[in-house]
N, C-alpha and C positions, 0 to 999 in steps of 0.2 A: 504494500500500500504506500502511496506517496501523495503528498499534498504540498502545495505552495504556502509558505508562511509569509507574513508581512516583511518586506525588505526595508530595513531602516539603516541609518548611519552611513549612507552612501553606497550601500550594497545594491546591486541591480536586481538580484533574485535570490530567494532562499527556498530550498526544497528539503523536506524531511521525508526520508524513505525508511519504512519499517519492512524488513525483508521477511517473506514467508519462508519458514523452514519446517522440516518434519518433526523436529524436537521441540515440543511445547514448553520444555523446561529451560529453553535458551531464548535469548532475545538478541537480534542483530539489527542495528539501525545505523543510518548515516545522515548527516546534515551537510548539504552542499550549499556553498555561498558563492555567488557569481559577482566578480568585481573586475572590470576592464578586460573582459574576455577570458579571464582565468577563473576556474572553479576550485575553491578551497574546500576540502572534504574532511570531516571528522567522523571516523568510524568507531562504533562501539559494539562490542559483542560480549556476552557473558550469560551466566546462569541467572534466570529470572529472579529467584529469591535473593541472590547476592546483589544483583542489580538494584532491587528494591531497597535492600538494607543499606546499600552504599550510594543512594541517590544524591546525597549531599556532596560526596566526593566527586561523583560524575558531573554534577553541576559546576563545581569548582574548576574542573578540567575544561568543561565546555565554555564557561564564561572567560576563562583565561586564554582561550584560543584566539590569538591576535593576528590579524592580517596587517602586516607592517606596511604594505603599500597603501593602506586605507588611512587617510587622515581623519582623526576623530574630531567631531564638532565640539566646540566649547560653548555650552549653553549658559554659562555664568551671566547673570543679569538679563537673560531673555525671559520675557513674559510668557507664561504657559498659555497654550490655546484652550479656550473653553470648549467643552464637549457638548455642543449644542447644534441644532439644525442639521445640515448635510453631514457634518463630521460624526454626529451622534447616530444618524441613520446608517452610515457606513459601518460604524463600530457594531451596532446592533445586528446588522446583516451578517457581519463576520462571525459574531458569537453564535447566532442561530445556525449559520452554515456549518460551523465547527461542531456544534452539538449534533446536527444531523449526520455529519461524516463519521463521528465517533460513537453514534448511537447513545448519546447522553440525554436522559429524560428531563433533566433540570439542572440549573446552575445559579449560584449567587455570584455576581460579578461586582467588584469594587475597583474604582479608578481613583488613584491617589495622585 
């Protein structure tokens, strides 16, 4: 299963791929990030239980994956956008679509 994630911070495209495998006790996934014609890929594979127990460590690795060619935006002093009107409608459509894709019957969403 694959789906496109919101691309932020200068990335052109972000894809999450969860690979089908015959062993339900294992998880294999990849995140591809496209920037200036180059795809940067982070692969993860492991035992489902261990993966769930070590999710914090997996997140540290994933968030530490830095594309050095990508200049990070400095948002110091920038006024945040209000989540109203068209932006709110797009956000709600994304959440509803994600819930359908992952067969999630309900969700509580908070924007900070």
